[in-house]
Every structure is written in C-alpha cells, then in structure tokens.
C-alpha positions as CSV (number, residue, x, y, z in Angstrom):
1,M,-33.3,-39.4,83.9
2,K,-34.7,-41.8,81.3
3,I,-34.0,-41.0,77.7
4,V,-35.9,-42.9,74.9
5,L,-34.2,-42.8,71.5
6,A,-37.1,-43.9,69.3
7,E,-35.0,-43.8,66.1
8,K,-31.4,-44.7,65.3
9,V,-28.8,-42.1,66.1
10,S,-25.1,-41.9,65.6
11,P,-22.7,-43.3,68.2
12,A,-21.5,-39.8,69.0
13,T,-25.0,-38.7,69.8
14,L,-25.5,-41.7,72.0
15,A,-22.3,-41.0,73.8
16,V,-23.5,-37.5,74.9
17,F,-26.2,-39.2,77.0
18,Q,-24.1,-42.1,78.1
19,Q,-21.6,-39.7,79.7
20,E,-24.3,-38.7,82.3
21,P,-24.0,-41.0,85.4
22,G,-27.2,-42.6,86.4
23,W,-29.1,-41.8,83.2
24,Q,-31.0,-44.7,81.6
25,I,-30.7,-44.7,77.8
26,V,-33.2,-46.8,75.8
27,T,-32.2,-47.4,72.2
28,P,-34.6,-48.4,69.4
29,D,-33.6,-52.1,69.5
30,Q,-34.3,-52.1,73.3
31,I,-38.0,-51.0,72.8
32,K,-39.8,-54.4,73.2
33,N,-43.4,-53.6,74.3
34,G,-44.1,-50.6,72.1
35,L,-43.0,-46.9,72.3
36,A,-46.0,-45.9,74.4
37,A,-45.2,-48.4,77.2
38,E,-41.5,-47.2,77.2
39,L,-42.6,-43.6,77.6
40,A,-44.6,-44.2,80.7
41,D,-41.7,-43.1,82.9
42,A,-39.5,-41.3,80.4
43,D,-38.1,-37.8,80.8
44,A,-37.1,-37.2,77.2
45,L,-38.0,-38.6,73.8
46,V,-35.6,-38.2,70.8
47,V,-37.0,-38.7,67.3
48,R,-36.1,-38.1,63.7
49,S,-38.9,-38.0,61.1
50,A,-40.5,-41.5,61.2
51,V,-42.0,-41.6,64.7
52,Q,-45.3,-39.7,65.1
53,A,-45.3,-38.0,68.5
54,D,-49.0,-37.2,68.4
55,A,-51.5,-36.3,71.2
56,K,-52.4,-40.0,71.8
57,L,-48.7,-41.0,72.2
58,L,-48.1,-38.1,74.6
59,E,-51.0,-39.2,76.8
60,S,-48.8,-42.3,77.6
61,A,-45.9,-40.1,78.8
62,P,-47.0,-38.3,82.0
63,K,-43.4,-37.5,83.0
64,L,-42.1,-36.4,79.6
65,R,-40.4,-33.0,79.8
66,V,-38.8,-32.6,76.4
67,I,-39.1,-34.0,72.8
68,G,-36.0,-33.6,70.7
69,R,-36.2,-33.7,66.9
70,A,-33.0,-34.4,65.1
71,G,-33.6,-32.1,62.2
72,V,-35.5,-28.9,61.4
73,G,-39.1,-29.9,60.6
74,V,-41.4,-30.9,63.4
75,D,-44.4,-32.0,61.3
76,N,-44.4,-35.4,63.0
77,I,-44.8,-33.8,66.5
78,D,-48.0,-32.4,67.9
79,T,-46.5,-29.2,69.3
80,D,-49.9,-27.9,70.6
81,A,-50.4,-31.1,72.6
82,A,-46.9,-30.9,73.9
83,T,-47.3,-27.3,74.9
84,H,-50.4,-28.0,76.9
85,R,-48.6,-30.7,78.7
86,G,-45.6,-28.5,79.5
87,I,-43.3,-30.4,77.1
88,V,-40.6,-28.5,75.4
89,V,-40.2,-29.4,71.7
90,M,-36.7,-28.8,70.3
91,N,-35.2,-29.1,66.9
92,T,-31.7,-28.4,65.4
93,P,-31.8,-25.4,63.0
94,G,-28.5,-24.3,61.5
95,A,-26.6,-27.5,62.2
96,N,-26.4,-28.1,58.4
97,A,-25.6,-24.5,57.4
98,V,-22.1,-25.2,56.4
99,A,-23.1,-28.2,54.3
100,V,-25.7,-26.1,52.4
101,A,-23.3,-23.2,51.9
102,E,-20.6,-25.5,50.6
103,L,-23.0,-27.1,48.1
104,T,-24.1,-23.7,47.0
105,L,-20.5,-22.7,46.2
106,G,-19.9,-26.1,44.5
107,L,-22.9,-25.5,42.3
108,M,-21.7,-22.0,41.4
109,I,-18.3,-23.3,40.4
110,S,-19.9,-26.1,38.4
111,L,-22.0,-23.6,36.5
112,A,-19.0,-21.3,35.9
113,R,-16.8,-24.1,34.6
114,S,-19.4,-26.5,33.1
115,I,-18.0,-29.3,35.3
116,P,-20.9,-31.8,34.8
117,R,-20.8,-31.5,31.0
118,A,-17.0,-31.8,31.0
119,N,-17.3,-35.0,33.0
120,S,-20.0,-36.5,30.8
121,T,-18.2,-35.7,27.6
122,M,-15.0,-37.3,28.9
123,H,-16.9,-40.4,29.9
124,A,-18.3,-40.5,26.4
125,G,-14.7,-40.6,25.0
126,K,-14.7,-37.0,23.8
127,W,-12.0,-34.3,24.2
128,D,-14.4,-31.3,23.8
129,K,-12.0,-28.6,25.3
130,K,-13.1,-25.7,23.1
131,S,-16.7,-25.8,24.1
132,L,-15.8,-25.8,27.8
133,Q,-14.4,-22.3,28.0
134,G,-15.4,-21.1,31.5
135,Q,-15.5,-18.1,33.7
136,E,-13.9,-17.1,37.0
137,L,-15.9,-16.3,40.0
138,R,-13.4,-13.6,40.9
139,G,-14.8,-10.1,40.3
140,K,-18.4,-11.3,39.7
141,T,-21.3,-10.0,41.7
142,L,-23.1,-12.5,43.9
143,G,-26.6,-11.6,45.0
144,I,-27.8,-13.4,48.2
145,V,-31.5,-13.3,49.0
146,G,-31.8,-14.1,52.7
147,L,-28.9,-13.4,55.2
148,G,-29.6,-15.9,57.9
149,R,-27.2,-18.5,59.0
150,I,-26.8,-20.2,55.6
151,G,-26.8,-16.9,53.6
152,L,-24.0,-15.5,55.8
153,E,-22.0,-18.8,55.5
154,V,-22.3,-18.5,51.7
155,A,-21.2,-14.8,51.9
156,R,-18.1,-15.7,53.9
157,R,-17.0,-18.3,51.5
158,A,-17.8,-16.3,48.4
159,A,-15.6,-13.4,49.7
160,S,-12.6,-15.7,49.6
161,F,-13.2,-16.1,45.8
162,G,-13.0,-12.4,45.4
163,M,-16.6,-11.9,44.6
164,N,-18.5,-8.7,45.1
165,I,-21.4,-9.6,47.4
166,I,-24.8,-7.8,47.6
167,G,-27.7,-9.0,49.7
168,Y,-31.3,-8.5,50.4
169,D,-32.8,-9.2,53.8
170,P,-35.0,-6.6,55.5
171,F,-34.6,-8.4,58.8
172,V,-30.8,-8.3,59.2
173,A,-29.1,-5.3,60.8
174,P,-26.7,-3.3,58.5
175,V,-23.8,-3.9,60.9
176,I,-24.1,-7.7,60.5
177,A,-24.1,-7.3,56.7
178,R,-21.0,-5.0,56.8
179,E,-19.1,-7.4,59.1
180,N,-19.6,-10.1,56.4
181,N,-18.7,-7.9,53.4
182,V,-22.3,-7.8,52.2
183,T,-23.8,-4.6,50.7
184,L,-27.5,-4.4,51.4
185,V,-29.6,-3.4,48.4
186,P,-33.3,-3.5,47.4
187,I,-34.5,-6.7,45.9
188,D,-34.8,-5.2,42.4
189,D,-31.1,-4.2,42.5
190,I,-30.3,-7.8,43.4
191,F,-32.0,-8.9,40.2
192,K,-30.4,-6.1,38.1
193,E,-26.8,-6.4,39.3
194,S,-26.1,-10.0,40.1
195,D,-24.0,-12.3,37.9
196,Y,-24.9,-15.1,40.3
197,L,-28.1,-15.2,42.4
198,T,-28.6,-17.6,45.4
199,L,-31.7,-18.1,47.5
200,H,-31.6,-18.7,51.2
201,V,-35.1,-17.8,52.5
202,G,-38.0,-19.8,53.8
203,L,-41.3,-20.2,52.1
204,T,-43.8,-17.5,52.9
205,T,-46.6,-15.7,51.0
206,Q,-44.0,-13.0,50.2
207,T,-41.3,-15.3,48.9
208,E,-43.3,-17.9,47.0
209,G,-42.7,-17.4,43.3
210,L,-40.0,-14.8,44.0
211,I,-38.3,-15.8,40.7
212,N,-41.0,-15.4,38.1
213,A,-41.5,-14.0,34.6
214,T,-41.6,-10.4,35.9
215,S,-38.5,-10.6,38.1
216,I,-36.6,-12.5,35.4
217,K,-37.2,-9.6,32.9
218,I,-35.3,-7.1,35.0
219,M,-32.4,-9.5,35.7
220,K,-29.0,-9.0,34.1
221,K,-28.6,-11.0,30.9
222,G,-26.6,-14.2,31.6
223,I,-27.4,-14.4,35.3
224,R,-27.0,-17.8,36.9
225,I,-29.4,-18.9,39.6
226,I,-28.8,-21.3,42.5
227,N,-31.5,-22.6,44.7
228,C,-30.8,-24.8,47.7
229,A,-33.7,-23.5,49.8
230,R,-37.2,-24.3,48.7
231,G,-38.5,-25.2,45.3
232,E,-41.6,-23.0,45.6
233,L,-39.4,-19.9,45.5
234,I,-39.1,-20.3,41.8
235,V,-41.8,-20.5,39.1
236,E,-40.2,-23.4,37.3
237,Q,-41.6,-22.8,33.9
238,A,-40.7,-19.2,33.9
239,L,-37.1,-20.1,34.8
240,A,-37.0,-22.7,32.1
241,D,-38.3,-20.2,29.5
242,G,-35.7,-17.6,30.6
243,I,-33.0,-20.2,30.1
244,T,-34.3,-21.3,26.8
245,S,-34.4,-17.7,25.5
246,G,-30.8,-17.2,26.6
247,H,-31.7,-14.4,29.1
248,I,-30.7,-16.7,32.0
249,G,-27.3,-18.1,31.6
250,G,-27.9,-21.2,33.7
251,A,-29.3,-22.6,36.9
252,A,-28.4,-25.1,39.6
253,L,-31.4,-26.5,41.6
254,D,-31.4,-28.8,44.6
255,V,-35.1,-28.3,45.5
256,F,-38.3,-28.6,43.5
257,H,-42.0,-28.1,43.7
258,Q,-42.6,-31.8,43.7
259,E,-40.2,-34.2,45.2
260,P,-39.1,-36.8,44.2
261,L,-38.7,-35.1,40.8
262,K,-40.5,-37.0,38.1
263,E,-41.4,-34.5,35.4
264,S,-39.5,-31.2,34.9
265,P,-39.1,-28.5,32.3
266,F,-35.4,-28.6,33.1
267,Y,-34.6,-32.2,31.9
268,N,-33.6,-31.2,28.4
269,L,-31.6,-28.1,29.3
270,D,-27.9,-28.7,29.3
271,N,-27.0,-25.6,31.3
272,V,-29.2,-26.6,34.3
273,I,-27.6,-28.7,37.1
274,L,-30.1,-30.8,39.1
275,S,-29.4,-32.6,42.4
276,P,-31.9,-34.5,44.6
277,H,-32.2,-32.3,47.7
278,I,-28.8,-33.2,49.1
279,A,-27.7,-29.8,50.3
280,G,-27.7,-30.8,54.0
281,A,-26.9,-34.4,53.4
282,T,-23.3,-34.8,54.6
283,D,-21.9,-37.1,57.2
284,E,-20.6,-34.1,59.1
285,A,-24.0,-32.3,59.1
286,Q,-26.0,-35.4,60.2
287,E,-23.4,-36.0,62.9
288,A,-23.6,-32.4,64.0
289,I,-27.4,-32.5,64.1
290,G,-27.4,-35.5,66.4
291,I,-24.7,-34.2,68.8
292,Q,-26.3,-30.7,68.9
293,L,-29.7,-32.2,69.8
294,A,-28.3,-34.5,72.5
295,M,-26.6,-31.5,74.1
296,Q,-29.7,-29.4,74.0
297,V,-31.8,-32.2,75.6
298,R,-29.1,-32.8,78.2
299,D,-28.8,-29.1,79.1
300,Y,-32.5,-28.7,79.5
301,L,-32.9,-31.7,81.7
302,K,-29.9,-30.8,83.9
303,L,-30.0,-27.0,83.9
304,G,-33.4,-26.0,82.6
305,V,-31.7,-24.2,79.6
306,V,-34.0,-24.1,76.6
307,Q,-32.4,-23.9,73.2
308,N,-34.0,-24.0,69.8
309,A,-37.4,-24.8,71.1
310,V,-40.3,-24.5,68.7
311,N,-43.1,-24.2,71.2
312,L,-43.8,-22.4,74.4
313,P,-41.9,-23.2,77.6
314,S,-43.5,-25.1,80.5
315,L,-46.5,-23.2,81.9
316,S,-49.3,-24.2,84.2
317,H,-52.6,-24.7,82.4
318,E,-54.0,-21.6,84.2
319,E,-51.0,-19.4,83.1
320,Y,-51.2,-20.6,79.6
321,K,-54.9,-19.9,79.3
322,E,-54.5,-16.4,80.6
323,I,-51.7,-15.2,78.3
324,A,-52.4,-17.3,75.2
325,P,-54.7,-14.7,73.6
326,F,-52.1,-12.0,74.0
327,I,-49.4,-14.3,72.6
328,E,-51.5,-14.8,69.5
329,M,-52.3,-11.1,69.3
330,A,-48.6,-10.1,69.5
331,E,-47.6,-12.4,66.7
332,R,-50.4,-11.1,64.5
333,L,-49.5,-7.5,65.3
334,G,-45.9,-8.1,64.5
335,H,-46.8,-9.8,61.2
336,F,-49.1,-6.9,60.3
337,L,-46.4,-4.3,61.1
338,A,-43.6,-6.2,59.3
339,H,-45.2,-5.3,56.0
340,A,-44.8,-1.6,56.7
341,T,-41.1,-1.6,57.6
342,P,-39.5,1.2,55.5
343,G,-35.9,-0.1,55.6
344,N,-33.5,-2.6,57.3
345,L,-34.6,-3.2,60.8
346,E,-32.3,-2.0,63.5
347,N,-34.4,-1.8,66.7
348,I,-37.7,-3.2,68.0
349,Q,-39.4,-1.3,70.8
350,I,-42.2,-3.2,72.6
351,T,-44.4,-1.5,75.2
352,Y,-46.8,-3.4,77.4
353,T,-49.6,-1.4,79.1
354,G,-52.1,-2.6,81.6
355,R,-52.6,-6.0,83.1
356,I,-50.1,-7.8,80.7
357,A,-47.3,-5.5,82.0
358,A,-47.6,-7.1,85.4
359,G,-47.3,-10.7,84.2
360,K,-44.8,-12.8,82.2
361,T,-44.1,-11.0,79.0
362,D,-41.2,-13.0,77.5
363,L,-43.5,-15.2,75.5
364,I,-45.5,-12.2,74.3
365,R,-42.3,-10.5,73.3
366,N,-41.0,-13.5,71.4
367,A,-44.3,-14.0,69.7
368,A,-44.2,-10.3,68.5
369,I,-40.7,-10.8,67.2
370,A,-41.6,-14.1,65.5
371,G,-44.5,-12.3,63.8
372,I,-42.1,-9.5,62.6
373,F,-39.8,-12.1,61.2
374,S,-42.6,-14.1,59.6
375,G,-42.0,-12.4,56.2
376,T,-38.6,-14.0,55.9
377,D,-36.7,-17.0,57.2
378,G,-33.1,-16.4,56.2
379,G,-32.2,-19.9,57.0
380,S,-33.7,-19.9,60.5
381,T,-37.3,-20.4,61.6
382,A,-38.2,-17.8,64.2
383,N,-40.7,-19.0,66.7
384,R,-42.0,-18.1,70.1
385,I,-39.0,-19.4,71.9
386,N,-36.0,-18.6,69.7
387,A,-37.1,-15.3,68.2
388,A,-35.2,-13.0,70.6
389,A,-32.1,-15.0,70.1
390,I,-32.4,-14.7,66.3
391,A,-32.9,-10.9,66.7
392,A,-29.7,-10.7,68.7
393,E,-27.9,-12.9,66.2
394,R,-28.9,-10.4,63.5
395,G,-27.8,-7.4,65.5
396,I,-31.4,-6.1,66.1
397,R,-31.8,-4.5,69.5
398,I,-34.9,-5.2,71.6
399,Q,-36.2,-2.6,73.9
400,E,-39.1,-3.4,76.3
401,D,-41.1,-0.9,78.4
402,K,-43.9,-1.7,80.9
403,K,-46.7,0.6,82.1
404,E,-49.1,-1.1,84.5
405,F,-51.7,1.7,84.4
406,T,-53.6,2.5,81.3
407,T,-56.3,4.8,80.1
408,G,-59.2,4.1,77.8
409,G,-61.4,1.1,77.3
410,A,-58.7,-1.6,76.7
411,G,-57.4,-3.3,79.8
412,S,-54.2,-4.4,78.2
413,V,-52.4,-2.9,75.1
414,L,-49.3,-3.9,73.3
415,K,-47.5,-1.4,71.1
416,I,-44.7,-2.2,68.7
417,V,-42.4,0.4,67.1
418,L,-39.9,-0.8,64.4
419,H,-36.9,1.5,64.0
420,S,-35.2,1.0,60.7
421,S,-32.5,2.7,58.6
422,D,-35.2,4.6,56.6
423,G,-37.7,5.5,59.3
424,D,-40.1,4.1,61.8
425,A,-43.4,2.1,61.8
426,S,-45.6,1.6,64.8
427,A,-48.9,-0.1,65.7
428,S,-50.8,-1.1,68.8
429,A,-53.4,-3.7,69.6
430,T,-55.4,-5.4,72.3
431,V,-57.6,-8.5,72.8
432,L,-61.4,-8.0,72.9
433,H,-64.0,-10.5,74.1
434,G,-61.3,-12.8,75.5
435,T,-60.0,-14.1,72.2
436,S,-60.4,-11.4,69.4
437,P,-57.2,-9.5,68.5
438,R,-57.8,-6.0,67.4
439,L,-55.6,-3.3,65.9
440,L,-56.0,0.0,67.7
441,T,-53.5,2.4,66.1
442,Y,-51.3,2.4,63.1
443,D,-48.5,4.9,62.8
444,G,-50.1,6.9,65.5
445,I,-53.5,7.1,63.8
446,D,-56.6,5.6,65.6
447,I,-57.9,2.8,63.4
448,E,-59.7,-0.2,64.9
449,A,-59.6,-3.3,62.7
450,P,-59.5,-7.1,63.2
451,L,-56.1,-8.8,63.2
452,H,-57.2,-12.0,61.4
453,G,-58.0,-13.1,57.9
454,T,-56.9,-11.3,54.8
455,L,-56.2,-7.6,55.2
456,V,-55.5,-4.9,52.7
457,S,-53.6,-1.9,54.2
458,I,-54.0,1.3,52.1
459,R,-52.4,4.7,52.4
460,N,-54.2,7.4,50.5
461,H,-54.7,11.1,50.1
462,D,-57.5,12.4,52.3
463,V,-59.8,13.5,49.4
464,P,-63.4,12.7,48.5
465,G,-64.2,9.5,46.5
466,V,-61.3,7.3,47.6
467,V,-63.4,5.0,49.9
468,G,-66.0,4.6,47.1
469,R,-63.3,3.8,44.6
470,I,-61.8,1.1,46.9
471,G,-65.2,-0.5,47.3
472,T,-66.0,-0.4,43.6
473,I,-62.6,-2.0,42.6
474,L,-63.0,-4.8,45.1
475,G,-66.5,-5.4,44.0
476,E,-65.5,-5.5,40.3
477,H,-63.0,-8.3,41.2
478,S,-65.6,-10.2,43.2
479,V,-63.8,-9.5,46.4
480,N,-66.2,-9.1,49.4
481,I,-65.5,-6.6,52.2
482,A,-65.8,-8.1,55.6
483,N,-64.6,-5.0,57.6
484,F,-63.6,-1.5,56.6
485,A,-61.6,0.6,59.0
486,L,-60.6,4.2,58.4
487,G,-58.3,6.7,60.0
488,R,-57.0,10.2,59.1
489,A,-53.8,12.0,60.1
490,H,-53.9,15.1,62.3
491,S,-51.0,17.4,63.0
492,T,-50.8,16.2,66.6
493,Q,-51.3,12.5,65.8
494,S,-48.8,10.9,63.4
495,H,-45.2,11.8,62.5
496,R,-45.1,9.2,59.7
497,V,-48.4,9.8,57.9
498,P,-48.5,13.5,56.8
499,Q,-51.5,15.6,57.5
500,G,-53.9,15.4,54.5
501,Q,-53.3,11.7,54.2
502,A,-55.4,8.8,55.5
503,L,-55.2,5.1,56.3
504,A,-57.6,2.2,55.6
505,V,-57.4,-1.4,56.7
506,V,-59.9,-3.5,54.8
507,Q,-60.6,-7.1,55.8
508,I,-61.7,-9.1,52.7
509,D,-63.0,-12.4,51.7
510,V,-60.8,-13.8,48.9
511,P,-62.6,-16.0,46.3
512,N,-59.3,-16.9,44.8
513,A,-55.7,-15.7,44.6
514,A,-56.0,-14.3,41.1
515,S,-58.9,-12.1,42.1
516,A,-57.1,-10.7,45.0
517,T,-53.9,-10.0,43.0
518,A,-55.9,-8.3,40.2
519,A,-57.8,-6.2,42.8
520,I,-54.5,-5.1,44.5
521,E,-53.0,-4.1,41.2
522,A,-56.1,-2.1,40.2
523,L,-56.0,-0.3,43.6
524,R,-52.4,0.7,43.1
525,K,-53.3,2.4,39.8
526,V,-55.7,4.8,41.6
527,E,-54.0,8.3,41.6
528,A,-55.1,9.2,45.2
529,I,-53.7,5.9,46.6
530,A,-50.1,6.0,47.7
531,S,-49.5,2.4,48.7
532,V,-51.4,-0.9,49.0
533,R,-50.2,-4.0,50.9
534,L,-51.9,-7.4,51.1
535,I,-51.4,-9.1,54.5
536,E,-52.5,-12.7,55.2
537,L,-52.9,-13.2,58.9
538,G,-54.9,-16.5,58.8
539,K,-58.0,-17.5,60.7
540,L,-58.4,-17.4,64.5
C-alpha cells in the first residue's frame, strides 16, 4: 500500500502507518514533483484542511481507494467526484468530544464564579472580593440542547457537580437519556427551567436562530447561556439585549456568526466570556483525531471496514446509476417525515416494495435515516454511511422489511414508519420518470406530492373553505403555489389522522424568508387548521 500524507500529521499518526510491513508512506516533505504526480499509484490520501482534493486532482489518482480527512469538515474534498470513482471519504467526528465538553464545563464554572473578572482585577492591583460573590453549580438545572456525543459528555461531567440535567433532542432514545441522568423535556421547558443552557446541535433550518428574542422572553430570569457549537444558533443582538436588560445573567461564547470576530455587541458586556473557537483545540484532541483517522484508513485498506465515511461506499458505475434516485428519494422522504415525529424517536421501520427490495438496500436505508436525522446534529453529522451506526448509538432500533411484489402503478415503493414515545408517523414514496421523487402516502392517506423544493404540510378539519383560505393567505404574502396536493381521512385509511380531518402538502415558491414566515404564522391562526409545518427539501 502507498499512503500519501499531503499535510503534516503528528508522529503518533505516522506511527500507525509505519507499523504496517511493506507499506510506503510519503510525508509532505517527500513530495517533490507535486501532489498529482505522487497520487498516480497511491492507495490512500490523508489531508487536513489546506489541500483541495477536487475532481481534477482525483483524475490523477486512478488507484486511490480512500481519502482521510483529519477533522470533521470535508469542504475541501469533492465527495461527489470521489463517490463516482469508488473512493471512500472518511473524517473523524467525535474525536474532540471530550475537549469540547471540558471547555463547556470550564465556561460554566467561569460564569458562576466570575473567574475572568477576578483575574483581570487582580492583575490591575485590585482586591475586589465583595463584588466577586459567586454561585455553586450544585443543585442548579442544566439544560442541554442536543444529546449527541458532545452533549452526553457534558451531561456525564455535569452530573458529578450535582446538577439537575434536562435535555432536548427528538432523535435520542429515552433509554440513552436515562442512562446518562438526563430528563427529556420539550424545548420550551428547557428555556423555562434552566439555570444554565448549553447548545450542542448542528446548524439546520430548524436550529438556526434558536436563541432569539422570542425564546429569550420565556427563559428563566438570570439564565446563563454557553455556546460551543455554531454561532448561527444564536441571534447575537437579541442575546446582547437580553443581557443588557438583566433578563439573561451572562453568556460564554466560543463560536460566532463571523469568524474571526471583528465587531460584536458583546465587547462591552462584562458578564460575557468570549473565546476564539478553541473548544476542540487541545493537544489531546488533535492527537486523537490523527490517530483515529490513521486507524480508520488502515482498517479500510486491510479489512474493508468502513468507519465514519461521509459518502457512499464503492459501487460500480452501473450500480450507482440504478440506485442513486432511490437513495435521494429515501433521504428526502426521511427529512419530510422527521418534521412530523410526535415524540422522542424509538424505532424506525423501513419497508422496501418492488424492484428495490431485490437489490442492495443498505445505502437506501442509511439515506432514509440520515434524512430523519437531518433536523438535528447532536454533535455528530449523520450521512449515508454512518447513519445506522448513529441510530444504534442513540438506542434507536431499525427494522427493515422487503416485499418484492407490489401492486399499483409504482414499480418500487419505500415506506417509513417512525415509532416514538407519543405515537407514530408514516409516509411512503417512489421515483417517477427516472429521477423525480414523489410522496405517495402520509399517515396512511393517499396524497401525491413532489419531494423537492419548499413544502408546507398542513393538517386541517375537512370543512368547506379551507383550501381557498390557504390559497388566499399565501397569495396575500406573495407566496406562489407550485403544487397543491390534498388527501382526506377515511375510517379504513388512517389511524393517526381522525376521520373528518384532511391533509394538504403545498409546494411553494418563496420570494424571501420573511414572506414565508409571515404566511406560515397567518395559516396557523386559521381556526380550521390544526397544524402547519414548513419543510425545506432543496432542489433536485
């Protein structure tokens, strides 16, 4: 095997490869004629963030089997080009979980005891003991939003301080939460009950701006907020205003909308601790990332074991072309259905009917699970390779059924049922015209709709005038209707949607986010409408 290390790695990382007899290891200082020339006979490429592994570079690597990224993000790797060439792309999520969790606890203690201010006053020659009266973490309520690897590491450490821990994550099984002394509660209860609030979710359309003027209003007075996840989770001016007013007791922020931070509403606020995105920046974390990646690449080359891949596994071009539309459809269907989950997810049931049941379904399954998880990250990025493993890690059971014979016009149908603590949600879909994913049923009701673009899912009472009212409200907000699908409940059809109720799935053209938000709020005020959800599935 030939391993090309395109960027500097730690000695321990290098040692993992050097222990393999007969392997040729090329380090950055040994690359003399350019990276492309070195990759001509390479089996593996290891990069960090500087090297751009784009389609052109991959054309120079006909033997390449795996690209390893020492870190989480893979923006510098063309994963689509790698997939088509049968190259597995791996990263190292979770290797810095302990580092992030420890900084989170450190920031909490710093807020509770005003450590930064105590240090600065002492360096200024002051003995300002009276103004530095602090609080204990013991007995305080910690709210954790996102119970992935990092969130659970925080919970374990906070428990040792005697804190009461509550958490919100619709994609973690109750048993996992209980094992880590976390009480699952709705997101509003997190805001209302927490003395300390820490965020450990990825950035999605659902989590962006999670901390805003509205959510701050319902928070307990004096709450302290810690963010070591993504800056975009917080509306910064709203948080600054909440701190200035005294409603928010303080904040500790390691991430920001714009980095490096040059202008900020927090600069003049004494009870805000700022750090320059250092949560994962420890010697141990960086060492762990390198060693973990080396072991993953080694195990794939020697044993064919794929760990933490972010793309599809090796497929022939013909196999990929055949199943790719169903992989895309499955992820979109999972994403659509995730918005309807009534409680904490416990079991996912996937049924393949028709031609897809006779082929390889692992990738379709993982795409469906990744779509379901797309509303949250919890410290780990679910994708079409690692989604099933993340589900198992969270205590969510996966059940698969295959039926090769189908009735009706669709040759292949995928059905997903989400079993949760508060009920079930189900939907089925197919692929039409070779590439067009279409919703076929929703909670047992026949309702054909496209699975792309921006969708509005509406539950309403089956009474006259609702459809017209929906159209009028959307029109009043300059929101154009691209597709309007309707379905109604019958006694023999749906167990979840009572008879006398109906469903609508409306595909809309959104002129701007403000118009869509205003339209959704107006729809929710219609007496005959029970619920409205905005779902962004993206373009085909």
